[in-house]
PAKOLFI-168137 format. One line per field, with one value per atom (N, C-alpha, C): residue number from 1; residue in one letter; atom name; x, y, z. Coordinates in nm, 2 decimals, always signed. Example, Ala and Ser with C-alpha at 12.3 -4.5 7.8 and 13.67 -1.06 7.14 Angstrom:
n <- (1,1,1,2,2,2) $
res <- (a,a,a,s,s,s) $
atom <- (N,CA,C,N,CA,C) $
u <- (+1.32,+1.23,+1.32,+1.28,+1.37,+1.29) $
v <- (-0.57,-0.45,-0.33,-0.22,-0.11,+0.00) $
w <- (+0.78,+0.78,+0.78,+0.71,+0.71,+0.79) $
! end
This chain:
n <- (1,1,1,2,2,2,3,3,3,4,4,4,5,5,5,6,6,6,7,7,7,8,8,8,9,9,9,10,10,10,11,11,11,12,12,12,13,13,13,14,14,14,15,15,15,16,16,16,17,17,17,18,18,18,19,19,19,20,20,20,21,21,21,22,22,22,23,23,23,24,24,24,25,25,25,26,26,26,27,27,27,28,28,28,29,29,29,30,30,30,31,31,31,32,32,32,33,33,33,34,34,34,35,35,35,36,36,36,37,37,37,38,38,38,39,39,39,40,40,40,41,41,41,42,42,42,43,43,43,44,44,44,45,45,45,46,46,46,47,47,47,48,48,48,49,49,49,50,50,50,51,51,51,52,52,52,53,53,53,54,54,54,55,55,55,56,56,56,57,57,57,58,58,58,59,59,59,60,60,60,61,61,61,62,62,62,63,63,63,64,64,64,65,65,65,66,66,66,67,67,67,68,68,68,69,69,69,70,70,70,71,71,71,72,72,72,73,73,73,74,74,74,75,75,75,76,76,76,77,77,77,78,78,78,79,79,79,80,80,80,81,81,81,82,82,82,83,83,83,84,84,84,85,85,85,86,86,86,87,87,87,88,88,88,89,89,89,90,90,90) $
res <- (x,x,x,x,x,x,x,x,x,x,x,x,x,x,x,x,x,x,x,x,x,x,x,x,x,x,x,x,x,x,x,x,x,x,x,x,x,x,x,x,x,x,x,x,x,x,x,x,x,x,x,x,x,x,x,x,x,x,x,x,x,x,x,x,x,x,x,x,x,x,x,x,x,x,x,x,x,x,x,x,x,x,x,x,x,x,x,x,x,x,x,x,x,x,x,x,x,x,x,x,x,x,x,x,x,x,x,x,x,x,x,x,x,x,x,x,x,x,x,x,x,x,x,x,x,x,x,x,x,x,x,x,x,x,x,x,x,x,x,x,x,x,x,x,x,x,x,x,x,x,x,x,x,x,x,x,x,x,x,x,x,x,x,x,x,x,x,x,x,x,x,x,x,x,x,x,x,x,x,x,x,x,x,x,x,x,x,x,x,x,x,x,x,x,x,x,x,x,x,x,x,x,x,x,x,x,x,x,x,x,x,x,x,x,x,x,x,x,x,x,x,x,x,x,x,x,x,x,x,x,x,x,x,x,x,x,x,x,x,x,x,x,x,x,x,x,x,x,x,x,x,x,x,x,x,x,x,x,x,x,x,x,x,x,x,x,x,x,x,x) $
atom <- (N,CA,C,N,CA,C,N,CA,C,N,CA,C,N,CA,C,N,CA,C,N,CA,C,N,CA,C,N,CA,C,N,CA,C,N,CA,C,N,CA,C,N,CA,C,N,CA,C,N,CA,C,N,CA,C,N,CA,C,N,CA,C,N,CA,C,N,CA,C,N,CA,C,N,CA,C,N,CA,C,N,CA,C,N,CA,C,N,CA,C,N,CA,C,N,CA,C,N,CA,C,N,CA,C,N,CA,C,N,CA,C,N,CA,C,N,CA,C,N,CA,C,N,CA,C,N,CA,C,N,CA,C,N,CA,C,N,CA,C,N,CA,C,N,CA,C,N,CA,C,N,CA,C,N,CA,C,N,CA,C,N,CA,C,N,CA,C,N,CA,C,N,CA,C,N,CA,C,N,CA,C,N,CA,C,N,CA,C,N,CA,C,N,CA,C,N,CA,C,N,CA,C,N,CA,C,N,CA,C,N,CA,C,N,CA,C,N,CA,C,N,CA,C,N,CA,C,N,CA,C,N,CA,C,N,CA,C,N,CA,C,N,CA,C,N,CA,C,N,CA,C,N,CA,C,N,CA,C,N,CA,C,N,CA,C,N,CA,C,N,CA,C,N,CA,C,N,CA,C,N,CA,C,N,CA,C,N,CA,C,N,CA,C,N,CA,C,N,CA,C,N,CA,C,N,CA,C,N,CA,C,N,CA,C) $
u <- (+0.98,+0.93,+0.99,+0.90,+0.95,+0.90,+0.95,+0.91,+0.87,+0.76,+0.71,+0.70,+0.73,+0.70,+0.58,+0.48,+0.36,+0.32,+0.30,+0.26,+0.12,+0.03,-0.11,-0.15,-0.21,-0.25,-0.41,-0.46,-0.61,-0.66,-0.78,-0.84,-0.82,-0.70,-0.66,-0.61,-0.63,-0.59,-0.72,-0.73,-0.85,-0.97,-0.96,-1.07,-1.06,-0.96,-0.94,-0.87,-0.80,-0.73,-0.61,-0.54,-0.42,-0.47,-0.58,-0.64,-0.69,-0.75,-0.80,-0.68,-0.57,-0.45,-0.40,-0.39,-0.34,-0.43,-0.56,-0.65,-0.63,-0.61,-0.59,-0.45,-0.35,-0.22,-0.23,-0.30,-0.31,-0.39,-0.49,-0.57,-0.49,-0.39,-0.31,-0.17,-0.15,-0.02,+0.10,+0.07,+0.17,+0.23,+0.36,+0.43,+0.48,+0.51,+0.57,+0.50,+0.47,+0.41,+0.34,+0.26,+0.19,+0.20,+0.22,+0.22,+0.17,+0.12,+0.08,+0.20,+0.19,+0.29,+0.25,+0.35,+0.32,+0.23,+0.26,+0.19,+0.05,+0.00,-0.14,-0.16,-0.06,-0.07,-0.04,-0.02,+0.01,+0.13,+0.22,+0.33,+0.31,+0.33,+0.32,+0.45,+0.51,+0.62,+0.56,+0.55,+0.49,+0.57,+0.59,+0.66,+0.57,+0.60,+0.52,+0.54,+0.46,+0.48,+0.42,+0.46,+0.41,+0.26,+0.21,+0.06,-0.01,+0.03,-0.03,-0.02,+0.09,+0.11,+0.02,+0.00,-0.09,-0.23,-0.28,-0.41,-0.42,-0.32,-0.31,-0.31,-0.23,-0.22,-0.36,-0.43,-0.57,-0.66,-0.65,-0.73,-0.69,-0.56,-0.51,-0.56,-0.56,-0.60,-0.75,-0.83,-0.97,-1.00,-0.93,-0.95,-1.08,-1.10,-1.22,-1.33,-1.45,-1.57,-1.55,-1.47,-1.46,-1.34,-1.26,-1.14,-1.17,-1.09,-1.08,-0.94,-0.91,-0.77,-0.76,-0.68,-0.66,-0.55,-0.44,-0.32,-0.25,-0.19,-0.11,+0.02,+0.13,+0.26,+0.33,+0.36,+0.42,+0.56,+0.65,+0.79,+0.84,+0.90,+0.97,+1.10,+1.13,+1.25,+1.34,+1.46,+1.55,+1.51,+1.50,+1.45,+1.57,+1.56,+1.67,+1.64,+1.51,+1.46,+1.36,+1.35,+1.25,+1.15,+1.02,+0.92,+0.84,+0.79,+0.72,+0.57,+0.53,+0.39,+0.37,+0.25,+0.22,+0.18,+0.25,+0.23,+0.18,+0.11,+0.07,+0.18,+0.25,+0.35,+0.28,+0.32,+0.27,+0.37) $
v <- (-0.16,-0.11,-0.19,-0.23,-0.30,-0.23,-0.27,-0.21,-0.32,-0.30,-0.39,-0.33,-0.41,-0.37,-0.45,-0.39,-0.46,-0.43,-0.53,-0.51,-0.57,-0.48,-0.52,-0.52,-0.63,-0.63,-0.65,-0.61,-0.62,-0.49,-0.46,-0.33,-0.23,-0.17,-0.08,+0.05,+0.08,+0.22,+0.28,+0.41,+0.49,+0.46,+0.40,+0.37,+0.42,+0.51,+0.57,+0.48,+0.38,+0.28,+0.34,+0.43,+0.50,+0.58,+0.65,+0.74,+0.65,+0.54,+0.44,+0.39,+0.36,+0.31,+0.41,+0.54,+0.65,+0.66,+0.66,+0.67,+0.56,+0.44,+0.32,+0.33,+0.38,+0.40,+0.50,+0.61,+0.71,+0.65,+0.58,+0.51,+0.42,+0.35,+0.26,+0.31,+0.44,+0.49,+0.44,+0.41,+0.36,+0.48,+0.47,+0.57,+0.51,+0.59,+0.54,+0.60,+0.52,+0.58,+0.47,+0.52,+0.43,+0.50,+0.41,+0.47,+0.37,+0.42,+0.33,+0.28,+0.16,+0.10,+0.10,+0.11,+0.11,+0.00,-0.12,-0.24,-0.26,-0.16,-0.16,-0.19,-0.23,-0.25,-0.13,-0.16,-0.05,-0.10,-0.02,-0.05,+0.03,-0.04,+0.03,+0.00,+0.10,+0.09,+0.14,+0.05,+0.08,+0.04,+0.14,+0.11,+0.13,+0.04,+0.05,-0.07,-0.09,-0.21,-0.33,-0.44,-0.57,-0.58,-0.55,-0.56,-0.46,-0.34,-0.24,-0.27,-0.32,-0.36,-0.48,-0.57,-0.68,-0.63,-0.54,-0.48,-0.40,-0.32,-0.24,-0.33,-0.44,-0.54,-0.60,-0.64,-0.69,-0.60,-0.47,-0.37,-0.35,-0.35,-0.33,-0.45,-0.57,-0.69,-0.68,-0.62,-0.61,-0.50,-0.39,-0.28,-0.20,-0.10,-0.02,-0.08,-0.02,-0.08,-0.08,+0.01,+0.03,-0.05,-0.11,-0.18,-0.33,-0.41,-0.55,-0.59,-0.65,-0.70,-0.84,-0.87,-1.01,-1.08,-1.01,-1.07,-0.96,-1.00,-0.91,-0.99,-0.92,-0.98,-0.89,-0.95,-0.88,-0.93,-0.84,-0.87,-0.78,-0.83,-0.75,-0.70,-0.57,-0.51,-0.45,-0.43,-0.36,-0.21,-0.15,-0.01,+0.08,+0.15,+0.24,+0.38,+0.42,+0.55,+0.56,+0.67,+0.69,+0.79,+0.76,+0.85,+0.91,+1.03,+1.10,+1.09,+1.06,+1.05,+0.94,+0.93,+0.84,+0.92,+0.91,+0.99,+0.91,+0.98,+0.93,+0.98,+0.89,+0.93,+0.94,+1.04,+1.05,+1.03) $
w <- (+1.41,+1.29,+1.17,+1.08,+0.96,+0.84,+0.72,+0.60,+0.50,+0.43,+0.33,+0.20,+0.09,-0.04,-0.08,-0.13,-0.17,-0.31,-0.39,-0.53,-0.54,-0.59,-0.60,-0.75,-0.80,-0.94,-0.94,-1.05,-1.06,-1.12,-1.10,-1.14,-1.03,-1.02,-0.91,-0.96,-1.09,-1.14,-1.19,-1.16,-1.21,-1.13,-1.01,-0.93,-0.78,-0.76,-0.63,-0.53,-0.59,-0.50,-0.42,-0.49,-0.42,-0.30,-0.32,-0.22,-0.10,-0.14,-0.04,+0.04,-0.03,+0.04,+0.14,+0.09,+0.18,+0.30,+0.28,+0.39,+0.50,+0.45,+0.54,+0.61,+0.54,+0.60,+0.71,+0.69,+0.80,+0.91,+0.89,+0.99,+1.08,+1.02,+1.10,+1.14,+1.11,+1.14,+1.06,+0.93,+0.84,+0.76,+0.74,+0.66,+0.54,+0.43,+0.31,+0.19,+0.09,-0.03,-0.12,-0.21,-0.31,-0.45,-0.55,-0.69,-0.79,-0.90,-1.01,-1.08,-1.13,-1.21,-1.36,-1.45,-1.59,-1.64,-1.59,-1.63,-1.57,-1.50,-1.45,-1.31,-1.23,-1.09,-1.01,-0.88,-0.78,-0.69,-0.67,-0.57,-0.45,-0.33,-0.20,-0.12,-0.06,+0.03,+0.17,+0.26,+0.39,+0.51,+0.60,+0.72,+0.84,+0.94,+1.07,+1.15,+1.25,+1.34,+1.26,+1.30,+1.24,+1.25,+1.37,+1.39,+1.30,+1.30,+1.21,+1.06,+1.02,+0.88,+0.84,+0.94,+0.91,+0.88,+0.97,+0.95,+0.81,+0.79,+0.66,+0.54,+0.55,+0.43,+0.41,+0.52,+0.50,+0.43,+0.46,+0.39,+0.25,+0.22,+0.09,+0.00,+0.06,-0.01,-0.04,+0.05,+0.03,-0.08,-0.07,-0.17,-0.14,-0.22,-0.20,-0.29,-0.27,-0.35,-0.50,-0.55,-0.69,-0.76,-0.67,-0.72,-0.72,-0.79,-0.78,-0.77,-0.65,-0.63,-0.67,-0.77,-0.82,-0.74,-0.71,-0.65,-0.57,-0.46,-0.38,-0.34,-0.36,-0.33,-0.22,-0.11,+0.01,+0.04,+0.04,+0.07,+0.18,+0.28,+0.38,+0.32,+0.33,+0.27,+0.37,+0.34,+0.43,+0.43,+0.55,+0.56,+0.52,+0.41,+0.37,+0.39,+0.40,+0.42,+0.53,+0.60,+0.70,+0.64,+0.65,+0.60,+0.72,+0.70,+0.81,+0.79,+0.66,+0.63,+0.52,+0.47,+0.36,+0.24,+0.13,+0.02,-0.10,-0.19,-0.32,-0.42,-0.48,-0.58,-0.72,-0.80,-0.93,-1.03) $
! end
């Protein structure tokens, strides 16, 4: 199990992107959270197997039909917390 911090920029707020991210996380068995950033992007903290995270990251990069992903930054981070589900942070 590894953990990724993913920063997504583009038109990803107000278009259902966090809900899309949560749906894809559940589909691939990913735990963690997603939240909007003040500067307009979205931050994701995702934990899972490398194979599942690769599939999840591909979907996050693609986005939902209402979003436009301009850039995605993916960094592997040290796992400091264990999550039981995938939540939308407000």
